[in-house]
Residue frames as a rotation matrix with the C-alpha (Angstrom) as fourth column:
MET 1
-0.773 0.178 0.608 21.86
0.352 -0.678 0.646 -23.48
0.527 0.714 0.461 7.46
ILE 2
-0.389 0.695 -0.605 19.55
0.538 -0.361 -0.762 -20.91
-0.748 -0.621 -0.234 8.85
VAL 3
-0.674 0.374 0.636 16.80
0.606 -0.212 0.767 -19.83
0.422 0.903 -0.084 6.37
LEU 4
-0.737 0.463 -0.492 14.81
0.049 -0.690 -0.723 -16.66
-0.674 -0.557 0.486 6.94
VAL 5
-0.612 0.643 0.460 11.27
0.665 0.104 0.740 -16.53
0.428 0.759 -0.491 5.57
GLY 6
-0.312 0.586 -0.748 8.55
0.601 -0.488 -0.633 -13.97
-0.736 -0.647 -0.200 5.92
PHE 7
0.636 0.670 0.384 6.40
0.731 -0.364 -0.577 -11.39
-0.247 0.648 -0.721 4.15
MET 8
0.014 -0.558 0.829 7.87
0.654 -0.623 -0.430 -8.40
0.757 0.548 0.356 2.21
GLY 9
0.185 0.058 0.981 9.10
-0.387 -0.913 0.127 -5.86
0.903 -0.403 -0.147 4.72
ALA 10
0.904 0.169 -0.392 9.65
0.245 0.546 0.801 -8.44
0.350 -0.820 0.453 7.53
GLY 11
0.685 -0.705 0.184 13.37
-0.692 -0.551 0.465 -7.52
-0.226 -0.446 -0.866 7.57
LYS 12
0.938 -0.202 0.281 14.79
0.207 0.978 0.012 -10.71
-0.277 0.047 0.960 6.09
THR 13
0.521 -0.778 0.351 17.75
0.477 -0.076 -0.876 -9.08
0.708 0.624 0.332 4.25
THR 14
0.243 -0.413 0.877 18.65
-0.615 -0.765 -0.190 -6.61
0.750 -0.494 -0.441 7.06
VAL 15
0.624 0.057 0.779 18.31
-0.726 0.411 0.551 -9.17
-0.289 -0.910 0.298 9.83
GLY 16
0.948 -0.307 0.081 20.02
0.312 0.857 -0.410 -11.86
0.056 0.414 0.908 7.63
ARG 17
0.363 -0.876 0.318 23.17
0.093 -0.305 -0.948 -9.73
0.927 0.374 -0.029 7.13
LEU 18
0.069 -0.350 0.934 23.45
-0.918 -0.389 -0.078 -8.92
0.390 -0.852 -0.348 10.88
LEU 19
0.821 0.196 0.537 22.75
-0.448 0.804 0.390 -12.54
-0.355 -0.561 0.748 11.86
ALA 20
0.810 -0.587 0.003 25.39
0.379 0.520 -0.765 -13.81
0.447 0.621 0.644 9.34
GLN 21
0.161 -0.805 0.571 27.88
-0.341 -0.588 -0.733 -11.39
0.926 -0.077 -0.370 10.75
ARG 22
0.331 0.109 0.937 27.13
-0.943 0.017 0.332 -12.47
0.020 -0.994 0.108 14.33
LEU 23
0.815 0.115 0.568 27.49
-0.227 0.965 0.130 -16.14
-0.533 -0.235 0.813 13.41
GLN 24
-0.132 -0.941 -0.310 30.44
-0.616 -0.167 0.770 -15.62
-0.777 0.293 -0.557 11.18
ARG 25
-0.177 0.199 0.964 28.77
0.639 0.768 -0.041 -17.21
-0.748 0.609 -0.263 8.20
PRO 26
-0.984 -0.062 0.166 28.12
0.174 -0.517 0.838 -16.01
0.033 0.854 0.520 4.65
PHE 27
-0.239 0.949 -0.204 24.82
-0.079 -0.228 -0.970 -14.34
-0.968 -0.216 0.130 3.83
VAL 28
-0.947 0.031 0.320 22.87
0.319 0.222 0.921 -15.37
-0.043 0.974 -0.220 0.77
ASP 29
-0.296 0.884 -0.362 19.84
-0.379 -0.457 -0.805 -13.47
-0.877 -0.101 0.470 -0.47
THR 30
-0.336 0.163 0.928 18.00
0.658 0.745 0.107 -15.52
-0.674 0.646 -0.358 -3.07
ASP 31
0.767 0.593 -0.245 16.52
0.287 -0.658 -0.696 -12.39
-0.574 0.464 -0.675 -4.59
HIS 32
0.341 -0.741 -0.579 20.03
-0.714 -0.604 0.353 -11.29
-0.612 0.293 -0.735 -5.43
LEU 33
-0.586 -0.516 0.625 20.84
0.000 0.771 0.637 -14.75
-0.811 0.373 -0.451 -6.90
VAL 34
0.208 0.753 0.624 17.82
0.753 0.284 -0.594 -14.51
-0.624 0.593 -0.508 -9.05
GLU 35
0.863 0.088 -0.498 18.81
-0.147 -0.899 -0.413 -11.08
-0.484 0.429 -0.762 -10.33
ALA 36
-0.075 -0.985 -0.157 22.36
-0.686 -0.063 0.725 -12.18
-0.724 0.162 -0.671 -10.95
GLN 37
-0.529 -0.069 0.846 21.16
0.353 0.888 0.294 -15.28
-0.772 0.454 -0.445 -12.95
ALA 38
0.448 0.796 0.407 18.55
0.758 -0.096 -0.646 -13.33
-0.474 0.598 -0.646 -14.88
GLY 39
-0.567 -0.734 0.374 20.84
0.824 -0.505 0.258 -10.38
-0.001 0.455 0.891 -15.51
ARG 40
-0.484 0.476 0.734 18.11
-0.034 -0.849 0.528 -7.92
0.874 0.231 0.427 -14.56
ARG 41
-0.820 0.211 0.532 16.01
-0.572 -0.325 -0.753 -6.74
0.014 -0.922 0.387 -11.71
ILE 42
-0.821 0.532 0.205 13.14
0.423 0.809 -0.408 -8.83
-0.383 -0.249 -0.890 -10.38
ALA 43
-0.027 0.783 -0.622 10.60
-0.138 -0.619 -0.773 -6.09
-0.990 0.065 0.125 -11.30
ASP 44
-0.238 -0.144 -0.960 11.86
-0.919 -0.286 0.271 -6.45
-0.314 0.947 -0.065 -14.86
VAL 45
-0.996 -0.028 -0.081 11.46
-0.050 0.956 0.288 -10.31
0.069 0.291 -0.954 -14.89
PHE 46
-0.434 0.900 -0.026 7.92
0.415 0.174 -0.893 -9.92
-0.799 -0.399 -0.450 -13.59
ALA 47
0.121 0.602 -0.789 7.08
-0.403 -0.697 -0.593 -7.31
-0.907 0.390 0.158 -16.23
THR 48
-0.272 -0.337 -0.901 8.67
-0.958 0.005 0.287 -9.13
-0.092 0.942 -0.324 -19.15
ASP 49
-0.769 -0.190 -0.611 8.37
-0.313 0.945 0.099 -12.85
0.558 0.267 -0.786 -18.34
GLY 50
0.269 0.963 -0.015 5.67
-0.448 0.139 0.883 -12.97
0.852 -0.231 0.469 -15.80
GLU 51
0.256 -0.124 0.959 5.47
-0.967 -0.034 0.254 -14.29
0.002 -0.992 -0.129 -12.25
GLU 52
0.970 0.096 0.225 5.73
-0.114 0.991 0.071 -17.98
-0.216 -0.094 0.972 -13.13
ALA 53
0.563 -0.824 0.069 9.05
0.331 0.148 -0.932 -17.45
0.758 0.547 0.356 -14.87
PHE 54
0.042 -0.517 0.855 10.22
-0.701 -0.625 -0.344 -15.53
0.712 -0.584 -0.389 -11.88
ARG 55
0.549 0.202 0.811 9.13
-0.775 0.488 0.403 -18.34
-0.314 -0.849 0.424 -9.48
ASP 56
0.957 -0.265 -0.117 11.04
0.173 0.848 -0.501 -20.74
0.232 0.460 0.857 -11.65
LEU 57
0.118 -0.931 0.345 14.22
-0.024 -0.350 -0.936 -18.78
0.993 0.102 -0.064 -11.26
GLU 58
0.121 -0.040 0.992 13.54
-0.913 -0.397 0.095 -18.36
0.390 -0.917 -0.085 -7.55
GLN 59
0.917 0.272 0.292 12.99
-0.369 0.856 0.363 -22.03
-0.151 -0.440 0.885 -6.95
ALA 60
0.657 -0.749 -0.087 16.30
0.482 0.506 -0.715 -22.84
0.579 0.428 0.694 -8.62
ALA 61
-0.059 -0.702 0.710 18.08
-0.293 -0.668 -0.684 -20.13
0.954 -0.248 -0.166 -6.65
VAL 62
0.440 0.193 0.877 16.76
-0.894 0.005 0.448 -21.45
0.082 -0.981 0.175 -3.31
ALA 63
0.993 -0.101 0.062 17.86
0.096 0.992 0.081 -24.97
-0.070 -0.074 0.995 -4.14
GLN 64
0.283 -0.945 0.165 21.43
0.373 -0.050 -0.926 -23.71
0.884 0.324 0.339 -5.09
ALA 65
0.049 -0.349 0.936 21.69
-0.720 -0.662 -0.209 -21.62
0.693 -0.663 -0.283 -1.84
LEU 66
0.619 0.283 0.733 20.64
-0.760 0.453 0.466 -24.54
-0.200 -0.845 0.496 0.38
GLN 67
0.927 -0.363 -0.092 23.19
0.323 0.900 -0.293 -26.85
0.189 0.242 0.952 -1.28
GLY 68
0.283 -0.868 0.407 26.12
-0.142 -0.458 -0.878 -24.55
0.949 0.191 -0.253 -0.48
GLU 69
-0.623 -0.636 -0.456 28.12
0.385 0.259 -0.886 -24.09
0.681 -0.727 0.084 2.65
GLU 70
-0.045 0.616 -0.787 26.52
0.996 -0.034 -0.083 -23.33
-0.078 -0.787 -0.612 6.02
ALA 71
-0.857 -0.153 0.493 25.09
0.282 -0.939 0.198 -19.77
0.432 0.309 0.847 5.67
VAL 72
-0.435 0.802 -0.410 22.30
0.263 -0.322 -0.910 -17.50
-0.861 -0.504 -0.070 6.51
VAL 73
-0.876 0.124 0.466 19.87
0.472 0.024 0.881 -17.54
0.098 0.992 -0.079 3.62
SER 74
-0.495 0.740 -0.456 17.03
-0.189 -0.603 -0.775 -15.07
-0.848 -0.298 0.438 3.07
LEU 75
-0.623 0.372 0.688 14.20
0.747 0.545 0.382 -16.15
-0.233 0.752 -0.617 0.79
GLY 76
-0.864 0.444 0.238 11.89
-0.229 -0.767 0.599 -13.92
0.449 0.463 0.765 -1.15
GLY 77
-0.638 0.663 0.393 8.47
-0.715 -0.319 -0.623 -13.34
-0.287 -0.678 0.677 0.28
GLY 78
0.376 0.888 -0.265 6.71
-0.898 0.279 -0.339 -15.77
-0.228 0.366 0.903 -2.06
ALA 79
-0.443 -0.744 -0.501 9.34
-0.813 0.568 -0.124 -18.42
0.377 0.352 -0.857 -2.31
CYS 80
-0.864 0.021 0.503 7.61
-0.318 0.753 -0.577 -20.77
-0.391 -0.658 -0.643 0.09
GLY 81
0.031 0.975 -0.220 4.44
-0.829 -0.098 -0.551 -20.84
-0.559 0.199 0.805 -2.12
ARG 82
0.260 0.033 -0.965 5.81
-0.785 0.589 -0.191 -23.72
0.562 0.808 0.179 -4.18
ALA 83
0.953 0.132 0.273 5.81
-0.271 0.772 0.575 -27.26
-0.135 -0.622 0.771 -2.78
ALA 84
0.624 -0.775 -0.098 9.21
0.560 0.531 -0.636 -28.01
0.545 0.342 0.765 -4.30
THR 85
-0.088 -0.651 0.754 10.69
-0.225 -0.724 -0.652 -25.09
0.970 -0.227 -0.082 -2.45
ARG 86
0.484 0.344 0.804 9.06
-0.860 0.019 0.510 -26.14
0.160 -0.939 0.305 0.85
GLU 87
0.978 -0.104 -0.180 10.49
0.108 0.994 0.014 -29.63
0.177 -0.033 0.984 0.33
VAL 88
0.244 -0.969 0.023 14.08
0.457 0.094 -0.885 -28.39
0.855 0.227 0.466 0.05
LEU 89
-0.030 -0.159 0.987 13.70
-0.717 -0.684 -0.132 -26.47
0.696 -0.712 -0.094 3.38
ALA 90
0.933 0.336 -0.127 13.15
-0.173 0.729 0.662 -29.76
0.315 -0.596 0.739 5.20
GLY 91
0.538 -0.759 -0.366 16.10
0.808 0.588 -0.030 -30.41
0.238 -0.279 0.930 7.54
HIS 92
-0.499 -0.692 0.522 17.13
0.524 -0.720 -0.454 -26.78
0.690 0.048 0.722 7.82
THR 93
-0.453 0.357 -0.817 16.47
0.744 -0.353 -0.567 -24.31
-0.491 -0.865 -0.105 10.54
VAL 94
-0.434 0.462 0.774 13.68
0.620 -0.471 0.628 -22.11
0.654 0.752 -0.082 9.11
VAL 95
-0.636 0.114 -0.763 12.99
0.601 -0.547 -0.583 -18.87
-0.484 -0.830 0.279 10.92
HIS 96
0.073 0.774 0.630 9.74
0.885 -0.341 0.317 -17.04
0.460 0.534 -0.709 10.21
LEU 97
-0.946 -0.259 -0.194 10.12
0.311 -0.893 -0.326 -13.27
-0.089 -0.369 0.925 10.61
ASP 98
-0.133 0.988 0.079 6.60
0.987 0.124 0.106 -12.50
0.095 0.092 -0.991 11.49
VAL 99
-0.965 -0.140 -0.222 5.34
0.147 -0.989 -0.018 -9.02
-0.217 -0.050 0.975 10.69
THR 100
-0.067 0.985 -0.158 1.83
0.444 -0.113 -0.889 -7.44
-0.894 -0.130 -0.430 10.81
LEU 101
0.155 0.233 0.960 0.30
0.981 -0.154 -0.121 -6.01
0.119 0.960 -0.252 7.61
GLU 102
0.973 0.201 -0.113 0.30
0.223 -0.945 0.238 -2.58
-0.059 -0.257 -0.965 9.27
GLU 103
0.357 -0.916 -0.185 4.06
-0.050 -0.217 0.975 -2.77
-0.933 -0.339 -0.123 9.83
VAL 104
-0.147 -0.357 0.922 4.53
0.843 0.442 0.306 -4.03
-0.517 0.823 0.236 6.24
ARG 105
0.554 0.514 0.655 2.72
0.782 -0.592 -0.196 -0.96
0.287 0.621 -0.730 4.87
ARG 106
0.906 -0.306 -0.293 4.74
-0.092 -0.817 0.569 1.35
-0.414 -0.489 -0.768 7.16
ARG 107
0.150 -0.983 0.106 8.02
0.037 0.113 0.993 -0.11
-0.988 -0.145 0.053 6.12
THR 108
-0.463 -0.274 0.843 7.36
0.747 0.391 0.538 -0.44
-0.477 0.879 0.023 2.43
ARG 109
0.465 0.799 -0.382 5.23
0.446 -0.584 -0.678 2.79
-0.765 0.145 -0.628 1.83
SER 110
0.452 -0.269 -0.851 7.89
-0.604 -0.794 -0.070 4.29
-0.656 0.546 -0.521 -0.49
ASP 111
-0.525 -0.681 0.510 9.00
-0.177 0.674 0.718 1.05
-0.833 0.286 -0.474 -2.11
THR 112
0.409 0.677 -0.612 8.16
-0.729 -0.161 -0.665 0.88
-0.549 0.718 0.428 -5.75
ASP 113
-0.363 -0.727 -0.583 10.46
-0.916 0.394 0.078 -1.98
0.173 0.562 -0.809 -6.63
ARG 114
-0.851 0.130 0.509 8.27
-0.104 0.908 -0.405 -4.87
-0.515 -0.398 -0.759 -5.31
PRO 115
-0.815 0.540 -0.209 5.80
-0.275 -0.044 0.960 -5.97
0.509 0.840 0.185 -7.95
VAL 116
-0.484 0.656 -0.579 3.55
0.699 0.688 0.194 -7.85
0.526 -0.311 -0.792 -5.58
LEU 117
-0.639 0.170 -0.750 2.97
0.593 -0.512 -0.622 -4.72
-0.489 -0.842 0.226 -3.43
GLN 118
-0.876 0.269 -0.401 1.31
-0.431 -0.810 0.398 -2.95
-0.217 0.522 0.825 -6.24
ARG 119
-0.713 0.615 -0.335 -1.52
0.127 0.584 0.802 -5.55
0.689 0.529 -0.495 -6.59
PRO 120
0.035 0.760 0.649 -4.93
-0.890 -0.272 0.366 -5.46
0.455 -0.590 0.667 -4.91
GLY 121
0.794 0.411 -0.447 -5.60
-0.130 0.834 0.536 -8.03
0.593 -0.367 0.716 -2.24
LEU 122
-0.238 -0.962 0.132 -2.46
-0.412 -0.023 -0.911 -7.47
0.880 -0.271 -0.391 -0.12
ALA 123
-0.145 0.253 0.957 -4.31
-0.988 0.011 -0.152 -8.32
-0.049 -0.967 0.248 3.02
GLU 124
0.829 0.545 0.124 -5.42
-0.520 0.833 -0.187 -11.65
-0.206 0.091 0.974 1.75
LEU 125
0.565 -0.709 -0.422 -1.99
-0.091 0.455 -0.886 -12.47
0.820 0.539 0.193 0.42
HIS 126
-0.297 -0.643 0.706 -0.45
-0.756 -0.294 -0.585 -11.58
0.584 -0.707 -0.398 3.75
THR 127
0.209 0.501 0.840 -2.82
-0.914 0.406 -0.016 -13.90
-0.349 -0.764 0.543 5.55
ALA 128
0.962 0.138 -0.237 -2.29
-0.233 0.867 -0.441 -16.78
0.144 0.479 0.866 3.11
ARG 129
0.237 -0.949 -0.208 1.47
-0.151 0.175 -0.973 -16.53
0.960 0.261 -0.101 3.11
ARG 130
-0.132 -0.268 0.954 1.60
-0.959 -0.208 -0.192 -16.16
0.250 -0.941 -0.230 6.89
SER 131
0.712 0.489 0.504 0.01
-0.612 0.784 0.104 -19.55
-0.344 -0.382 0.858 7.15
VAL 132
0.851 -0.444 -0.280 2.58
0.078 0.634 -0.769 -21.07
0.519 0.633 0.575 4.82
TYR 133
-0.045 -0.904 0.425 5.47
-0.506 -0.346 -0.790 -19.52
0.861 -0.251 -0.442 6.79
THR 134
0.185 0.217 0.959 4.05
-0.966 0.217 0.137 -20.95
-0.179 -0.952 0.249 10.05
ASP 135
0.939 0.324 0.118 3.88
-0.303 0.938 -0.167 -24.35
-0.164 0.121 0.979 8.47
VAL 136
0.642 -0.748 -0.167 7.51
0.278 0.430 -0.859 -24.46
0.715 0.505 0.484 7.24
ALA 137
0.182 -0.618 0.765 9.10
-0.646 -0.662 -0.381 -22.58
0.742 -0.425 -0.519 10.24
THR 138
0.029 -0.245 -0.969 10.96
0.659 0.734 -0.166 -24.29
0.752 -0.634 0.182 13.00
LEU 139
-0.437 -0.175 -0.882 11.00
0.802 -0.521 -0.294 -20.93
-0.408 -0.836 0.367 14.88
THR 140
0.355 0.596 0.720 8.88
0.728 -0.660 0.187 -17.80
0.587 0.458 -0.668 14.67
VAL 141
-0.514 -0.513 -0.687 10.30
0.797 -0.582 -0.161 -14.36
-0.318 -0.631 0.708 15.70
THR 142
0.614 0.790 -0.003 8.14
0.760 -0.591 -0.270 -11.24
-0.215 0.163 -0.963 15.80
THR 143
-0.429 -0.835 0.343 9.79
0.890 -0.456 0.005 -8.17
0.153 0.308 0.939 14.11
ASP 144
0.416 0.649 0.637 7.18
0.515 -0.746 0.423 -5.40
0.750 0.152 -0.644 14.70
ASP 145
0.842 0.007 0.539 8.54
-0.306 -0.817 0.489 -2.44
0.444 -0.577 -0.686 16.68
ARG 146
0.744 -0.653 0.142 11.98
0.261 0.480 0.837 -4.11
-0.615 -0.586 0.528 17.04
SER 147
0.337 -0.680 -0.651 15.33
-0.853 -0.513 0.095 -3.26
-0.399 0.523 -0.753 15.72
ALA 148
0.680 -0.152 -0.717 16.97
-0.448 0.688 -0.571 -5.61
0.580 0.710 0.400 13.29
ALA 149
-0.388 -0.921 0.032 19.84
-0.536 0.197 -0.821 -6.04
0.750 -0.336 -0.570 15.66
ASP 150
-0.369 0.374 0.851 17.52
-0.835 0.268 -0.480 -7.27
-0.408 -0.888 0.213 18.48
VAL 151
0.768 0.630 -0.115 15.82
-0.613 0.671 -0.417 -9.75
-0.185 0.391 0.901 16.09
ALA 152
0.396 -0.676 -0.622 19.17
-0.423 0.466 -0.777 -11.04
0.815 0.571 -0.101 14.87
GLN 153
-0.581 -0.631 0.514 20.30
-0.722 0.107 -0.684 -11.53
0.376 -0.768 -0.518 18.42
GLU 154
0.061 0.685 0.726 17.25
-0.829 0.440 -0.345 -13.35
-0.556 -0.581 0.595 19.43
ILE 155
0.821 0.213 -0.530 17.68
-0.522 0.656 -0.546 -15.70
0.231 0.724 0.649 16.45
ALA 156
-0.095 -0.959 -0.265 21.33
-0.481 0.278 -0.832 -16.28
0.872 0.049 -0.488 17.28
ASP 157
-0.499 -0.077 0.863 20.34
-0.861 0.157 -0.484 -17.05
-0.098 -0.985 -0.145 20.86
ARG 158
0.253 0.837 0.485 17.60
-0.745 0.489 -0.455 -19.40
-0.617 -0.246 0.747 19.89
THR 159
0.929 0.135 -0.345 19.41
-0.357 0.575 -0.737 -21.27
0.099 0.807 0.582 17.10
THR 160
0.122 -0.950 -0.286 23.02
-0.370 0.224 -0.902 -21.75
0.921 0.216 -0.324 18.18
PRO 161
0.598 0.023 -0.801 24.01
0.579 0.678 0.452 -24.13
0.554 -0.734 0.393 20.93
HIS 162
0.519 -0.430 0.738 25.46
-0.646 -0.764 0.009 -22.46
0.560 -0.481 -0.674 23.99
LEU 163
-0.175 -0.669 -0.722 28.35
0.220 0.688 -0.691 -24.05
0.960 -0.280 0.027 25.83
PRO 164
0.788 0.418 -0.452 27.89
0.515 -0.046 0.856 -24.38
0.337 -0.907 -0.252 29.56
GLU 165
0.576 -0.552 0.602 29.94
-0.583 -0.794 -0.171 -21.90
0.573 -0.253 -0.780 31.59
ASP 166
-0.170 -0.691 -0.703 33.01
0.252 0.659 -0.709 -23.26
0.953 -0.297 0.063 33.32
ARG 167
0.734 0.470 0.490 32.42
-0.350 -0.357 0.866 -23.55
0.582 -0.808 -0.098 37.00
């Protein structure tokens, strides 16, 4: 299992799809699992039920995804905030897609669908989450100023064993 973690706008979904295709594995986005289970968009869950209810759904979705077949799994930006979620990551290849706050702002400037982006204190949240991602990651890959294809290729190169060439 390869699990992608990182802040909003790091490219987890885009890179995850490309990486899964390269490795011929399924791609699982836990945000999509949450929406399917809730029957509504994440923003609606936040607005109606609150963040704690969303995090409960998210934690269950992560556990479900990691019990399945070998896949590339993308976690929501705040999923690693819970100790129970961090515990289920143990034993998996966890790749931190590292992105600067400036790049997050550039990539998400027209995004109105992420409730956490609308709050004050984004810089502090970025710093705090970055520390958590670093703690859980077995590998960190920088995404600023890079194409998703290049990032996916680097992850593939660094996480899959290569057979020695015949000589």
